[in-house]
VEXNULUM-592400 format. One line per 4 residues: number of its first residue (from 1); their letters; for each residue x, y, z of C-alpha. Coordinates in nm, 4 decimals, padded with zeros to 6 digits. Example, Ala and Ser with C-alpha at 12.3 -4.5 7.8 and 13.67 -1.06 7.14 Angstrom:
! residues 2
1) as) 01.2300:-00.4500:00.7800 | 01.3670:-00.1060:00.7140
//
This chain:
! residues 418
1) xxxx) -00.2934:02.3655:-00.5473 | -00.1871:02.2734:-00.1911 | -00.3137:01.9296:-00.0890 | -00.3087:01.7746:00.2582
5) xxxx) -00.3007:01.3931:00.2618 | -00.4405:01.2147:00.5690 | -00.3966:00.8443:00.6506 | -00.5668:00.7727:00.9833
9) xxxx) -00.4944:00.4344:01.1418 | -00.6309:00.2786:01.4595 | -00.3633:00.4387:01.6813 | -00.1745:00.6620:01.4393
13) xxxx) -00.2230:00.9417:01.1885 | 00.0110:01.0086:00.8963 | -00.0007:01.3331:00.7005 | 00.1772:01.4977:00.4096
17) xxxx) 00.1402:01.8437:00.2584 | 00.2130:01.8806:-00.1136 | 00.2115:02.1768:-00.3485 | 00.0764:02.0389:-00.6757
21) xxxx) 00.0766:02.3753:-00.8585 | 00.2986:02.3464:-01.1644 | 00.4652:02.0419:-01.0080 | 00.6246:01.7884:-01.2362
25) xxxx) 00.7121:01.4282:-01.1666 | 01.0621:01.2846:-01.1737 | 00.9749:00.9387:-01.3050 | 01.3184:00.7930:-01.2294
29) xxxx) 01.2996:00.8898:-00.8632 | 00.9187:00.8682:-00.8527 | 00.8703:01.1930:-00.6695 | 00.7386:01.5372:-00.7356
33) xxxx) 00.9941:01.8169:-00.7524 | 01.1726:01.8668:-00.4230 | 00.9856:02.1912:-00.3488 | 00.6481:02.0214:-00.3988
37) xxxx) 00.6544:01.8043:-00.0852 | 00.6329:02.0719:00.1805 | 00.6013:01.8728:00.5025 | 00.5173:01.5289:00.6353
41) xxxx) 00.4620:01.3692:00.9700 | 00.3182:01.0935:01.1817 | 00.1319:01.0987:01.5112 | 00.1785:00.7687:01.6928
45) xxxx) 00.0381:00.5931:02.0014 | -00.2920:00.7805:01.9925 | -00.4977:00.6877:02.2989 | -00.1948:00.5763:02.5010
49) xxxx) -00.0443:00.7597:02.8010 | 00.2534:00.8878:02.6001 | 00.1946:00.9805:02.2362 | 00.4519:01.1064:01.9874
53) xxxx) 00.4418:01.3434:01.6901 | 00.7301:01.3416:01.4421 | 00.7147:01.6260:01.1892 | 00.9463:01.6976:00.8966
57) xxxx) 00.9717:02.0382:00.7372 | 01.1024:01.9861:00.3856 | 01.2997:02.2562:00.2068 | 01.4837:02.1480:-00.1071
61) xxxx) 01.6984:01.8511:-00.0091 | 01.6995:01.9432:00.3594 | 01.4615:01.7877:00.6107 | 01.4303:01.9481:00.9522
65) xxxx) 01.2751:01.7135:01.2074 | 01.0625:01.8210:01.5017 | 00.9483:01.5784:01.7733 | 00.6794:01.6366:02.0320
69) xxxx) 00.5806:01.3853:02.3027 | 00.2647:01.4152:02.5098 | -00.0595:01.2345:02.5813 | -00.2733:01.2288:02.2653
73) xxxx) -00.6176:01.1096:02.3667 | -00.7857:01.0861:02.0270 | -00.7592:01.1569:01.6545 | -00.9090:01.5025:01.7017
77) xxxx) -00.6188:01.6081:01.9224 | -00.3774:01.4362:01.6823 | -00.5145:01.6369:01.3899 | -00.4959:01.9615:01.5876
81) xxxx) -00.1302:01.8907:01.6659 | -00.0513:01.8150:01.3014 | -00.2217:02.1336:01.1805 | -00.0412:02.3357:01.4473
85) xxxx) 00.2918:02.2030:01.3173 | 00.2023:02.2984:00.9589 | 00.1459:02.6591:01.0662 | 00.4061:02.6765:01.3477
89) xxxx) 00.6590:02.9619:01.3291 | 00.9608:02.7260:01.3286 | 00.8230:02.3999:01.1889 | 00.5489:02.5358:00.9668
93) xxxx) 00.5395:02.5693:00.5912 | 00.2159:02.7682:00.5499 | 00.0914:03.0800:00.7260 | -00.2712:02.9711:00.7575
97) xxxx) -00.4835:02.6619:00.7062 | -00.6767:02.8691:00.4529 | -00.3859:02.8085:00.2130 | -00.4862:02.4408:00.1902
101) xxxx) -00.7049:02.3819:-00.1153 | -00.8142:02.0203:-00.0603 | -00.7680:01.7196:00.1664 | -00.7217:01.3639:00.0442
105) xxxx) -00.8009:01.0686:00.2695 | -00.6829:00.7120:00.2316 | -00.9796:00.4816:00.2954 | -00.9043:00.1099:00.3020
109) xxxx) -01.2376:-00.0476:00.2099 | -01.4818:00.0958:-00.0411 | -01.6700:-00.2296:-00.1008 | -01.8371:-00.2560:-00.4404
113) xxxx) -01.9810:00.0943:-00.4269 | -01.6708:00.2931:-00.5245 | -01.4667:00.2353:-00.8388 | -01.2985:00.5768:-00.8322
117) xxxx) -01.2004:00.8516:-00.5885 | -01.4865:01.0748:-00.4824 | -01.5708:01.4063:-00.3195 | -01.6902:01.3241:00.0322
121) xxxx) -02.0463:01.4040:00.1323 | -02.2962:01.2498:00.3747 | -02.3728:00.9553:00.1452 | -02.0021:00.8736:00.1043
125) xxxx) -01.9507:00.8745:00.4813 | -02.2548:00.6535:00.5214 | -02.1103:00.4046:00.2704 | -01.7715:00.4041:00.4470
129) xxxx) -01.9510:00.3299:00.7729 | -02.1517:00.0519:00.6057 | -01.8204:-00.1139:00.5162 | -01.7016:-00.1286:00.8783
133) xxxx) -01.7641:-00.5070:00.8937 | -01.5332:-00.5577:00.5931 | -01.2461:-00.3547:00.7453 | -01.3107:-00.3199:01.1210
137) xxxx) -00.9542:-00.2117:01.2028 | -00.9205:00.0442:00.9237 | -01.2474:00.2050:00.8111 | -01.3493:00.3420:01.1555
141) xxxx) -01.0274:00.5448:01.2038 | -01.0374:00.6415:00.8335 | -01.3835:00.7916:00.8878 | -01.2721:00.9549:01.2121
145) xxxx) -00.9942:01.1287:01.0189 | -01.2484:01.2553:00.7679 | -01.4879:01.3867:01.0317 | -01.2122:01.5595:01.2276
149) xxxx) -01.0828:01.7206:00.9063 | -01.4327:01.8428:00.8241 | -01.4607:02.0098:01.1648 | -01.1166:02.1700:01.1394
153) xxxx) -01.1465:02.2718:00.7736 | -01.5206:02.3379:00.7228 | -01.4795:02.5119:00.3864 | -01.2178:02.2804:00.2328
157) xxxx) -01.3246:01.9869:00.0115 | -01.2373:01.6347:00.1314 | -01.1777:01.3515:-00.1159 | -01.1761:00.9783:-00.0385
161) xxxx) -00.9251:00.7574:-00.2208 | -00.9962:00.3875:-00.1714 | -00.7428:00.1053:-00.1470 | -00.9959:-00.1247:-00.3119
165) xxxx) -01.0925:00.0963:-00.6071 | -00.8132:-00.0199:-00.8439 | -00.9355:-00.3782:-00.8068 | -01.2964:-00.3096:-00.9055
169) xxxx) -01.2160:-00.4144:-01.2640 | -01.1493:-00.7743:-01.1543 | -01.4045:-01.0006:-01.3282 | -01.6528:-01.2028:-01.1253
173) xxxx) -01.4850:-01.5319:-01.2161 | -01.1752:-01.4061:-01.0329 | -01.3289:-01.2290:-00.7347 | -01.5896:-01.4887:-00.6360
177) xxxx) -01.5251:-01.7609:-00.3782 | -01.6729:-02.1081:-00.4297 | -01.9169:-02.0651:-00.1428 | -02.2986:-02.0633:-00.1562
181) xxxx) -02.3850:-01.7700:-00.3823 | -02.6107:-01.6160:-00.1175 | -02.3007:-01.5521:00.0968 | -02.1957:-01.3023:-00.1687
185) xxxx) -02.5446:-01.1558:-00.2034 | -02.6195:-01.1281:00.1686 | -02.2790:-01.0859:00.3337 | -02.0668:-00.9414:00.0477
189) xxxx) -01.8137:-01.2242:00.0706 | -01.5764:-01.1849:-00.2264 | -01.2177:-01.0911:-00.3138 | -01.1621:-00.7157:-00.2774
193) xxxx) -00.7842:-00.6728:-00.2865 | -00.5764:-00.4015:-00.1212 | -00.2681:-00.1826:-00.1829 | -00.4600:-00.0561:-00.4859
197) xxxx) -00.3159:00.2963:-00.4669 | 00.0373:00.1535:-00.4761 | -00.0351:-00.0859:-00.7652 | -00.1972:00.1976:-00.9610
201) xxxx) 00.0973:00.4307:-00.9025 | 00.3702:00.1882:-01.0077 | 00.1779:00.0557:-01.3088 | 00.1259:00.4113:-01.4359
205) xxxx) 00.4938:00.4883:-01.3766 | 00.5944:00.1669:-01.5542 | 00.4101:00.2751:-01.8689 | 00.6160:00.5959:-01.8803
209) xxxx) 00.9436:00.4169:-01.8094 | 00.8685:00.1472:-02.0672 | 00.7751:00.4207:-02.3181 | 00.4298:00.2821:-02.3813
213) xxxx) 00.0681:00.3591:-02.3062 | -00.0719:00.1760:-02.0050 | -00.3583:00.0327:-02.2123 | -00.0986:-00.1426:-02.4303
217) xxxx) 00.0800:-00.3223:-02.1462 | 00.0298:-00.6404:-01.9469 | 00.2058:-00.6142:-01.6114 | 00.2536:-00.8113:-01.2920
221) xxxx) 00.3060:-00.5698:-01.0034 | 00.4673:-00.7145:-00.6911 | 00.4187:-00.5068:-00.3741 | 00.6417:-00.6579:-00.1040
225) xxxx) 00.6579:-00.4949:00.2376 | 00.5446:-00.6183:00.5776 | 00.2182:-00.6670:00.3889 | 00.2457:-00.8193:00.0416
229) xxxx) 00.0182:-00.8302:-00.2614 | 00.0555:-00.9124:-00.6286 | -00.1597:-00.7899:-00.9186 | -00.2226:-00.9064:-01.2734
233) xxxx) -00.2817:-00.5941:-01.4838 | -00.4156:-00.6337:-01.8353 | -00.3958:-00.3215:-02.0533 | -00.4073:-00.0931:-01.7519
237) xxxx) -00.6900:-00.2773:-01.5729 | -00.6473:-00.5036:-01.2718 | -00.7845:-00.8497:-01.3533 | -00.6655:-01.0404:-01.0448
241) xxxx) -00.4921:-00.9801:-00.7142 | -00.3522:-01.1987:-00.4391 | -00.5172:-01.0452:-00.1320 | -00.8752:-01.1487:-00.0772
245) xxxx) -01.1745:-01.0351:00.1248 | -00.9157:-00.9292:00.3827 | -00.5411:-00.8498:00.3655 | -00.4697:-01.1914:00.5221
249) xxxx) -00.4856:-01.3804:00.1919 | -00.2206:-01.4277:-00.0764 | 00.1499:-01.4862:-00.0201 | 00.2946:-01.5168:00.3308
253) xxxx) 00.3883:-01.1788:00.4756 | 00.5758:-01.0341:00.7695 | 00.3283:-01.1586:01.0304 | 00.0329:-01.2855:00.8204
257) xxxx) -00.0236:-01.6416:00.7030 | -00.1197:-01.5756:00.3429 | -00.3201:-01.8550:00.1775 | -00.3819:-02.1596:00.3983
261) xxxx) -00.6251:-02.4527:00.4001 | -00.9413:-02.3049:00.5614 | -01.0008:-02.6300:00.7532 | -00.6835:-02.5591:00.9545
265) xxxx) -00.8789:-02.3031:01.1557 | -01.1340:-02.5548:01.2855 | -00.8612:-02.8106:01.3498 | -00.6675:-02.5639:01.5640
269) xxxx) -00.9828:-02.4479:01.7431 | -01.0525:-02.8087:01.8344 | -00.7039:-02.9016:01.9545 | -00.5173:-02.5910:02.0775
273) xxxx) -00.7569:-02.4270:02.3216 | -00.7498:-02.1013:02.1257 | -01.0816:-01.9273:02.0655 | -01.1659:-01.7715:01.7260
277) xxxx) -01.0446:-01.4235:01.8213 | -00.7139:-01.5537:01.9590 | -00.6556:-01.7639:01.6488 | -00.7330:-01.4679:01.4238
281) xxxx) -00.4654:-01.2759:01.6133 | -00.2183:-01.5607:01.5532 | -00.2979:-01.5663:01.1805 | -00.2535:-01.1894:01.1458
285) xxxx) 00.0216:-01.0999:01.3918 | 00.2221:-01.4114:01.4783 | 00.2451:-01.6018:01.1507 | 00.4144:-01.5454:00.8143
289) xxxx) 00.7906:-01.4898:00.8297 | 00.7676:-01.4253:01.2037 | 00.5824:-01.7487:01.2636 | 00.8471:-01.9559:01.0875
293) xxxx) 01.1680:-01.7978:01.2192 | 01.0689:-01.5446:01.4858 | 01.1627:-01.2445:01.2698 | 00.9578:-01.0343:01.0290
297) xxxx) 01.2233:-00.7832:00.9182 | 01.3909:-00.9209:00.6061 | 01.7209:-00.7568:00.6990 | 01.7292:-00.9588:01.0218
301) xxxx) 01.6356:-01.2729:00.8298 | 01.9224:-01.2322:00.5824 | 02.1649:-01.1737:00.8702 | 02.0381:-01.4890:01.0400
305) xxxx) 02.0697:-01.6886:00.7163 | 02.4333:-01.5810:00.6969 | 02.4950:-01.7273:01.0438 | 02.3470:-02.0620:00.9411
309) xxxx) 01.9978:-02.0204:01.0910 | 01.7971:-02.2938:00.9180 | 01.4549:-02.1547:01.0090 | 01.5484:-01.8139:00.8671
313) xxxx) 01.6595:-01.9878:00.5474 | 01.3305:-02.1792:00.5359 | 01.1269:-01.8597:00.5842 | 01.3131:-01.6872:00.2992
317) xxxx) 01.2696:-01.9879:00.0692 | 00.8967:-02.0159:00.1473 | 00.8447:-01.6447:00.0881 | 01.0191:-01.6270:-00.2488
321) xxxx) 00.8717:-01.9599:-00.3637 | 00.5148:-01.8429:-00.3015 | 00.5718:-01.5174:-00.4908 | 00.7231:-01.7113:-00.7807
325) xxxx) 00.4084:-01.9289:-00.7943 | 00.1838:-01.6227:-00.8148 | 00.3950:-01.4787:-01.0962 | 00.3552:-01.8053:-01.2876
329) xxxx) -00.0203:-01.8114:-01.2242 | -00.0660:-01.4515:-01.3386 | 00.1451:-01.5191:-01.6457 | -00.1156:-01.7826:-01.7364
333) xxxx) -00.4016:-01.5388:-01.6619 | -00.2554:-01.2635:-01.8822 | -00.1364:-01.4803:-02.1718 | 00.1715:-01.2669:-02.2190
337) xxxx) 00.3549:-01.0302:-01.9855 | 00.5421:-00.7151:-02.0847 | 00.6831:-00.6287:-01.7442 | 00.7214:-00.7324:-01.3805
341) xxxx) 00.7365:-00.4464:-01.1309 | 00.8843:-00.4800:-00.7804 | 00.7884:-00.2169:-00.5234 | 00.7571:-00.1388:-00.1475
345) xxxx) 01.0213:-00.2025:00.1185 | 01.1309:-00.5552:00.0280 | 01.0514:-00.5224:-00.3416 | 01.2580:-00.2049:-00.3761
349) xxxx) 01.5531:-00.2931:-00.1538 | 01.6028:-00.6696:-00.1271 | 01.8354:-00.7816:-00.4062 | 01.8521:-01.1399:-00.2766
353) xxxx) 01.4744:-01.1857:-00.2604 | 01.4303:-01.0461:-00.6141 | 01.7001:-01.2785:-00.7460 | 01.5426:-01.5828:-00.5789
357) xxxx) 01.1951:-01.4905:-00.7062 | 01.3131:-01.4506:-01.0659 | 01.5383:-01.7566:-01.0733 | 01.4472:-02.0442:-01.3082
361) xxxx) 01.1862:-01.8384:-01.4955 | 01.3718:-01.8182:-01.8260 | 01.1117:-02.0525:-01.9756 | 00.8657:-01.7640:-01.9358
365) xxxx) 01.1116:-01.5159:-02.0866 | 01.1953:-01.3705:-01.7439 | 01.5676:-01.3187:-01.6953 | 01.7156:-01.1006:-01.4242
369) xxxx) 02.0529:-00.9338:-01.4751 | 02.2344:-00.9990:-01.1436 | 02.4697:-00.7036:-01.1908 | 02.1884:-00.4547:-01.2610
373) xxxx) 01.9913:-00.6058:-00.9734 | 02.2705:-00.5256:-00.7259 | 02.3894:-00.1963:-00.8768 | 02.1052:00.0104:-00.7339
377) xxxx) 02.1241:-00.1351:-00.3834 | 02.0408:00.1330:-00.1281 | 01.9290:00.3825:-00.3949 | 01.5602:00.4737:-00.3985
381) xxxx) 01.5044:00.5227:-00.7686 | 01.3350:00.3460:-01.0583 | 01.5576:00.1184:-01.2622 | 01.5449:-00.1734:-01.5034
385) xxxx) 01.7080:-00.4946:-01.3785 | 01.6359:-00.7388:-01.6644 | 01.9010:-00.8841:-01.8927 | 01.9244:-00.7842:-02.2589
389) xxxx) 01.7936:-01.1259:-02.3625 | 01.4871:-01.1122:-02.1328 | 01.1626:-01.0829:-02.3282 | 00.9896:-00.9585:-02.0107
393) xxxx) 01.1132:-00.6316:-01.8658 | 01.1817:-00.6316:-01.4910 | 01.1685:-00.3010:-01.3042 | 01.2181:-00.1722:-00.9521
397) xxxx) 00.9850:00.1254:-00.9034 | 00.9550:00.2942:-00.5611 | 00.5924:00.3418:-00.4684 | 00.4488:00.6769:-00.3598
401) xxxx) 00.0932:00.6379:-00.2372 | 00.0759:00.9956:-00.1063 | 00.1626:01.1335:-00.4472 | -00.0974:00.9091:-00.6116
405) xxxx) -00.3616:01.0290:-00.3648 | -00.2612:01.3909:-00.4344 | -00.2988:01.3275:-00.8075 | -00.6464:01.1844:-00.7507
409) xxxx) -00.7427:01.4826:-00.5367 | -00.6144:01.7316:-00.7946 | -00.8108:01.5507:-01.0676 | -01.1348:01.5588:-00.8672
413) xxxx) -01.0986:01.9270:-00.7751 | -01.0290:02.0285:-01.1344 | -01.3348:01.8323:-01.2489 | -01.5605:02.0071:-00.9968
417) xx) -01.4292:02.3489:-01.1019 | -01.5196:02.3024:-01.4692
//
């Protein structure tokens, strides 16, 4: 089964083509066999005067890159360009779009309606549109990607995979905010959580690596990239997560505040001259690590720390301290923890951050092995980094959201064919 994965953003469109027929998964490297990922690409700066398409044709261990720059007015043109690359004589990997069996779409916000991936029809599109207010920057381009795909591939099934679906098992006591209850009933104000596809992928992989069934494990999954979220997973089911109604909540991130006193907003509105929209932009794009030290790339922050930059040191300490607090809180929620999983850019690659996060947690049975932690530096593969005396296993597991979406798509298609 050949599956096309589409992730449409506000000004970009990512795609990946996978051959899932007889494909197996290398759990250590968290990837399908090398001949299963056929091509991938990204179309950037959609709607700007100069757009850019970067396409990779994948053959074994070799990646051939093709770049095309031109004005790309909308997502429809972006999709046409991507499809043309997939079937191009030099860059292509299929002869015709008719070889594609199904299309999987990442959709950020499914609200309370969707607790699993679903075959897209009119009612699904209507529900995605109804959730625009909950994800105004993400759901509209997600739906655009779906509608363009439907016009280009009229006979090919489209499946929606929701970022929020993995978190639908969170109990009401954990997802409710202490606001008037009618705010939840009328305006759907509650914790939704995000990065669900990533948390689902690494928790499933952890069960295999830990040689257990996922319904036997309690895990804390720590997704650390420019956006960060942490999940408490009890016997395979998410029971709490750090992000909230929006991706702004939780631990501080690259440019986002994370949790702050809500009264700060009114205080700043009163005394800074910012309006609500400007302040929202500050909270989302000018805060977090960047707000403290002017940098949001952890590699730059470590380099600055090494030169004696005190604000960079403060940003790093704040970041790791907040994650440590969430781990402690979720330990209390779960009662006991079998494993802690680090994933995404920082989680997979930052040995210093992992060491700082896990320091002084031996009272909880969490003990990092500093040698194992550093041994895999620069290698994108799954590995255990806990000491022999640690009662909680600690793993680095690279995430693969595209592969998880492809698995969901394959599952849905097989179900409909029965």
